[in-house]
C-alpha positions as CSV (number, residue, x, y, z in Angstrom):
1,M,12.6,-34.4,16.5
2,A,12.0,-37.5,14.2
3,T,13.7,-40.3,13.1
4,V,14.6,-40.0,9.3
5,T,17.1,-41.6,6.8
6,M,19.1,-39.6,4.7
7,A,17.0,-40.5,1.5
8,Q,14.0,-39.1,3.5
9,A,16.0,-36.0,4.1
10,L,17.0,-35.4,0.7
11,N,13.4,-35.8,-0.8
12,T,12.2,-33.6,1.8
13,A,15.0,-30.6,0.8
14,L,13.9,-31.3,-2.8
15,R,9.9,-31.2,-1.6
16,D,10.3,-27.8,0.4
17,T,12.2,-26.2,-1.8
18,M,9.6,-27.1,-5.2
19,R,7.4,-25.9,-3.4
20,E,8.9,-23.0,-2.2
21,D,10.8,-22.0,-5.6
22,E,8.7,-22.7,-8.8
23,R,12.2,-22.4,-10.6
24,V,13.5,-25.2,-9.1
25,L,13.2,-28.5,-11.6
26,V,14.0,-32.2,-11.0
27,F,15.0,-34.4,-13.5
28,G,17.2,-37.5,-14.5
29,E,17.4,-41.3,-15.5
30,D,13.9,-42.7,-13.7
31,V,13.5,-40.0,-11.4
32,G,9.6,-39.3,-12.2
33,P,6.9,-41.5,-11.6
34,L,9.7,-44.2,-10.4
35,G,10.9,-42.0,-8.2
36,G,15.1,-42.5,-8.8
37,V,16.7,-46.0,-8.1
38,F,17.1,-45.1,-4.6
39,R,13.6,-43.3,-4.1
40,I,15.7,-40.0,-3.3
41,T,12.5,-38.2,-5.6
42,D,9.7,-40.5,-4.7
43,G,6.2,-38.7,-5.1
44,L,8.1,-35.2,-6.6
45,T,5.9,-36.0,-10.4
46,R,2.6,-36.9,-8.5
47,D,2.7,-33.5,-6.3
48,F,4.4,-31.3,-8.5
49,G,3.5,-32.8,-12.3
50,D,5.5,-33.8,-14.4
51,Q,6.7,-30.1,-16.1
52,R,8.9,-29.9,-13.0
53,C,10.0,-33.7,-12.1
54,F,10.4,-35.8,-15.3
55,D,12.7,-38.4,-16.5
56,T,14.9,-37.8,-19.4
57,P,16.9,-40.4,-22.1
58,L,19.5,-42.2,-20.7
59,A,22.4,-39.9,-22.1
60,E,23.9,-37.8,-19.5
61,A,25.6,-35.6,-21.2
62,G,22.3,-34.2,-22.8
63,I,21.0,-34.1,-19.1
64,V,23.8,-31.5,-18.1
65,G,23.6,-29.5,-21.3
66,L,19.8,-29.0,-20.8
67,A,20.5,-27.8,-17.7
68,V,23.0,-25.9,-18.9
69,G,20.1,-23.5,-21.0
70,M,17.6,-24.0,-18.2
71,A,19.9,-22.4,-15.8
72,M,21.1,-19.8,-18.2
73,G,17.2,-19.2,-18.8
74,G,16.4,-18.7,-15.4
75,F,15.2,-21.9,-13.9
76,R,16.9,-23.9,-11.3
77,P,17.3,-27.4,-12.1
78,V,18.5,-30.2,-10.2
79,V,19.7,-32.9,-12.4
80,E,20.5,-36.9,-10.9
81,M,23.4,-39.0,-12.6
82,Q,22.2,-42.5,-11.6
83,F,25.4,-44.0,-10.4
84,D,29.1,-41.9,-10.1
85,A,30.3,-43.7,-12.8
86,F,27.3,-43.1,-15.2
87,A,28.1,-39.4,-14.9
88,Y,31.1,-39.6,-17.0
89,P,29.8,-38.7,-20.7
90,A,28.2,-35.9,-19.2
91,F,32.1,-35.0,-17.9
92,E,32.7,-32.6,-20.8
93,Q,29.6,-30.6,-20.3
94,I,30.6,-30.3,-16.4
95,A,33.8,-29.1,-17.2
96,S,34.0,-27.4,-20.0
97,H,30.3,-25.4,-19.6
98,V,29.2,-25.7,-16.1
99,A,32.7,-24.9,-14.7
100,K,33.3,-22.3,-16.6
101,L,30.3,-20.4,-17.8
102,R,30.5,-17.4,-15.2
103,N,34.6,-16.8,-15.8
104,R,33.5,-17.0,-19.9
105,T,31.1,-14.5,-19.4
106,R,33.0,-12.1,-17.0
107,G,30.4,-12.3,-14.6
108,Q,27.6,-11.8,-16.4
109,L,25.4,-15.5,-15.8
110,T,25.7,-17.8,-13.1
111,L,25.3,-21.3,-13.3
112,P,22.9,-22.0,-10.5
113,L,22.5,-26.0,-11.1
114,V,22.8,-28.8,-8.8
115,I,24.8,-32.0,-10.4
116,R,23.3,-34.9,-7.6
117,I,25.7,-37.7,-8.1
118,P,25.0,-41.4,-6.4
119,Y,29.0,-42.4,-5.2
120,A,30.7,-44.2,-3.2
121,G,31.1,-48.1,-1.9
122,G,29.7,-50.2,0.7
123,I,26.3,-51.6,-0.9
124,G,27.7,-55.0,-2.6
125,G,27.7,-52.9,-6.4
126,V,29.4,-54.0,-9.5
127,E,32.0,-52.0,-11.3
128,H,30.5,-48.3,-12.3
129,H,28.4,-48.3,-9.2
130,C,30.9,-48.0,-6.7
131,D,33.1,-45.1,-7.9
132,S,34.6,-42.2,-6.0
133,S,35.4,-39.5,-8.6
134,E,35.1,-36.4,-6.4
135,A,38.5,-35.5,-7.3
136,Y,37.8,-34.8,-10.9
137,Y,34.9,-32.7,-9.9
138,A,37.4,-31.2,-7.1
139,H,39.8,-30.5,-9.5
140,T,37.9,-28.5,-11.6
141,P,37.5,-24.8,-11.1
142,G,34.2,-23.0,-11.0
143,L,32.6,-26.2,-8.9
144,K,31.8,-26.4,-5.4
145,V,31.7,-29.9,-4.5
146,V,29.9,-31.3,-1.3
147,T,29.2,-34.0,0.7
148,P,26.9,-35.4,3.6
149,A,27.6,-37.9,6.0
150,T,24.2,-37.0,8.2
151,A,20.6,-36.6,7.4
152,E,20.5,-33.3,8.6
153,D,23.2,-32.3,6.4
154,A,22.2,-34.0,3.3
155,Y,19.0,-31.6,3.6
156,W,20.3,-28.5,5.1
157,L,23.5,-28.8,2.0
158,L,21.4,-29.8,-0.7
159,R,18.9,-26.8,0.2
160,D,22.2,-24.5,-0.1
161,A,23.1,-26.3,-2.9
162,I,20.3,-25.5,-4.9
163,A,20.3,-21.6,-3.5
164,D,24.1,-21.3,-4.3
165,P,24.3,-19.1,-7.2
166,D,27.3,-21.5,-8.9
167,P,27.3,-25.1,-10.0
168,V,27.5,-27.3,-7.3
169,V,28.6,-31.3,-7.4
170,F,26.6,-32.7,-4.8
171,M,28.2,-36.0,-4.1
172,E,25.4,-38.5,-2.2
173,P,27.4,-41.5,-0.2
174,K,25.2,-44.7,-1.3
175,R,25.3,-46.7,1.4
176,L,24.5,-43.7,3.9
177,Y,21.0,-43.3,2.3
178,W,19.3,-45.6,5.0
179,A,21.0,-44.5,8.0
180,K,18.6,-43.2,10.9
181,Q,19.3,-40.3,12.6
182,D,16.9,-38.2,15.2
183,T,16.5,-34.3,13.9
184,D,14.2,-31.7,13.7
185,L,15.3,-30.9,9.6
186,L,12.7,-27.7,10.2
187,T,15.0,-26.1,12.6
188,R,18.5,-25.8,11.2
189,V,21.8,-26.2,13.4
190,A,23.7,-27.7,10.8
191,A,26.9,-25.6,10.0
192,P,27.0,-22.8,7.4
193,F,27.6,-24.2,3.6
194,G,31.4,-24.3,3.1
195,S,32.3,-25.3,6.3
196,A,33.8,-28.5,7.7
197,V,32.7,-29.3,11.3
198,V,34.0,-31.6,14.5
199,R,31.6,-34.5,14.9
200,R,34.1,-36.0,17.9
201,S,37.0,-34.1,20.2
202,G,40.5,-35.7,20.9
203,T,43.5,-35.0,22.0
204,D,46.1,-37.1,20.3
205,A,45.0,-37.3,16.4
206,T,43.2,-36.1,14.2
207,L,41.2,-38.4,11.5
208,V,39.5,-36.2,8.7
209,A,37.0,-37.6,6.6
210,Y,34.3,-36.7,4.3
211,G,30.8,-38.4,3.4
212,P,30.7,-42.4,3.7
213,S,34.3,-42.3,5.7
214,V,32.9,-40.3,8.6
215,P,30.8,-42.9,10.0
216,V,33.5,-45.5,9.6
217,A,35.9,-42.5,11.2
218,L,34.1,-42.2,14.3
219,E,33.6,-46.1,14.8
220,A,37.7,-46.3,14.5
221,A,37.5,-43.2,17.2
222,E,35.2,-45.2,19.4
223,A,37.5,-48.2,19.3
224,A,41.1,-46.4,20.0
225,A,39.4,-44.7,23.1
226,A,38.9,-48.4,24.6
227,E,42.4,-48.5,24.5
228,G,43.4,-45.2,26.2
229,R,43.7,-43.3,23.0
230,S,42.1,-40.0,22.2
231,L,40.9,-39.2,18.4
232,E,39.3,-36.0,16.5
233,V,37.1,-36.8,14.4
234,V,36.5,-33.8,11.3
235,D,33.6,-33.9,9.1
236,L,34.6,-32.0,5.5
237,R,31.3,-31.3,4.5
238,S,32.6,-29.5,1.6
239,L,35.6,-30.8,-0.2
240,V,35.4,-27.6,-2.7
241,P,35.6,-24.4,-1.3
242,F,37.9,-26.2,1.7
243,D,37.4,-25.1,5.3
244,D,41.3,-24.9,6.2
245,E,41.1,-23.3,9.4
246,T,38.7,-26.0,11.0
247,V,41.1,-28.7,10.0
248,V,44.0,-26.7,10.6
249,A,42.5,-25.8,14.1
250,S,42.1,-29.8,14.6
251,V,45.5,-30.4,13.6
252,R,47.4,-28.1,15.8
253,R,45.8,-28.9,18.7
254,T,46.3,-32.8,18.0
255,G,49.9,-32.6,16.2
256,R,49.2,-35.7,14.0
257,C,46.3,-36.1,11.0
258,V,44.9,-39.1,9.3
259,V,43.1,-38.8,6.1
260,I,41.0,-41.1,5.1
261,H,38.3,-41.8,1.8
262,E,37.4,-44.5,-0.1
263,A,38.5,-43.0,-3.5
264,Q,42.0,-44.8,-4.7
265,G,44.9,-42.8,-2.8
266,F,47.4,-41.9,-5.8
267,A,46.3,-38.2,-6.6
268,G,43.6,-38.7,-5.0
269,V,41.6,-35.5,-2.5
270,G,43.5,-36.9,0.7
271,G,47.2,-36.0,-1.1
272,E,45.8,-32.7,-1.6
273,I,44.2,-32.5,2.2
274,A,47.7,-33.8,3.7
275,A,50.1,-31.2,1.4
276,R,47.7,-28.4,2.8
277,V,48.3,-29.8,6.5
278,Q,51.6,-29.9,6.2
279,E,52.1,-26.8,5.0
280,R,50.1,-24.8,7.5
281,C,51.1,-26.9,10.6
282,F,54.4,-28.0,9.8
283,H,56.0,-26.9,13.2
284,S,52.6,-28.7,14.8
285,L,52.5,-32.0,13.4
286,A,54.4,-34.7,15.4
287,A,54.4,-37.3,12.6
288,P,54.0,-37.7,9.1
289,V,50.4,-37.2,7.5
290,L,48.7,-40.6,6.7
291,R,46.3,-41.4,4.4
292,V,43.8,-44.0,4.5
293,T,42.0,-44.9,1.5
294,G,40.9,-47.1,-1.3
295,F,43.6,-49.1,-3.0
296,D,44.6,-48.1,-6.5
297,I,42.7,-50.6,-8.8
298,P,39.2,-50.4,-10.4
299,Y,37.0,-50.8,-8.1
300,P,36.5,-54.7,-7.0
301,P,33.7,-57.4,-7.2
302,P,31.0,-57.2,-4.1
303,K,32.6,-60.0,-2.0
304,L,36.3,-57.9,-2.1
305,E,35.1,-54.6,-1.3
306,H,35.5,-55.1,2.3
307,A,38.9,-55.1,1.7
308,H,39.1,-52.5,-0.6
309,L,37.2,-49.9,1.8
310,P,39.1,-48.2,4.4
311,G,38.0,-49.9,7.6
312,V,38.2,-49.5,11.6
313,D,41.6,-51.9,11.2
314,R,43.5,-50.0,8.8
315,I,42.7,-46.8,10.6
316,L,43.7,-47.7,13.6
317,D,46.6,-49.2,12.0
318,A,47.4,-45.9,10.7
319,V,47.1,-44.0,14.0
320,D,49.9,-46.5,15.5
321,R,51.7,-45.7,13.1
322,L,51.7,-41.6,14.2
323,Q,54.9,-42.4,16.3
324,F,53.5,-41.0,19.7
325,D,57.0,-40.8,21.2
326,D,57.5,-37.4,20.1
327,A,61.4,-37.2,21.0
328,P,62.8,-36.1,17.5
329,D,65.0,-38.7,16.9
330,T,62.4,-41.1,16.9
331,L,60.7,-39.8,14.1
332,H,60.7,-41.2,11.0
333,L,58.6,-41.5,7.6
334,A,55.8,-43.9,8.4
335,G,54.5,-43.4,4.6
336,E,50.8,-44.0,3.4
337,A,48.8,-46.1,5.1
338,S,46.7,-47.1,2.0
């Protein structure tokens, strides 16, 4: 057991897979000798050489296009988009080629590549450095989309993503890079790839979150406990594939649900989750499914991000609106909490 950060866990996952499989290559902007702007690839060029971990030009479409060709040629490339919004120039490659190659070749070709994307806010970053674009990728058939909330999950999800035969968009919550956890990375206790986990058990309502919103949901559950309310927290871990079973089982137990994410609310992942919960848990719900999200605006300046990002107070306010009197004549449409 050792104390590791999420950044260290990601670096260790890359290092271990590169050591075990010579087909694994790492490349992107400044990932070589510098080790990446967040130092996730620190030391990989030194230890594995500049043929296996190397810098590319500042051309995201070219980076992903190169990865497509390498994956078709038998390699397992892991590419880094330096910041979330920097990946937009590569989206045509991702949507038109990465996501469609298996279908286009009727399964004759798979595309085992991982696109690492640091995303979300909470670090005082400026515009183009704190976007949450997970809905674009989740809406694109042919992609798997995962995001860790713990160091342990960062390690095992990344290893699973690299081993997967299909392309995986690996969303890394920047503000959790330096979050510490006591864990033994060599002993797997992480859930299987594509599954959600219950981070905290509760009986009164379910908080569904992923990535950077998971610690906030846990903090809100702790604050609610001090007020006598028991909240269950589900960490999705994977947006695609989506673990309906774990989410549905939790909501059927509690009868209430709040979905939390940093991205804007309109047409966000939370809307899909709310629809799936409503369809599958309708007769178990004692109140409408609510969402606590970022506002429907471009990411704000650093001094305003505390108001934009879902926080404990906004989550608890949503919980208060879940109508804990279960009598039918007291229920009403509470609306969105974002």
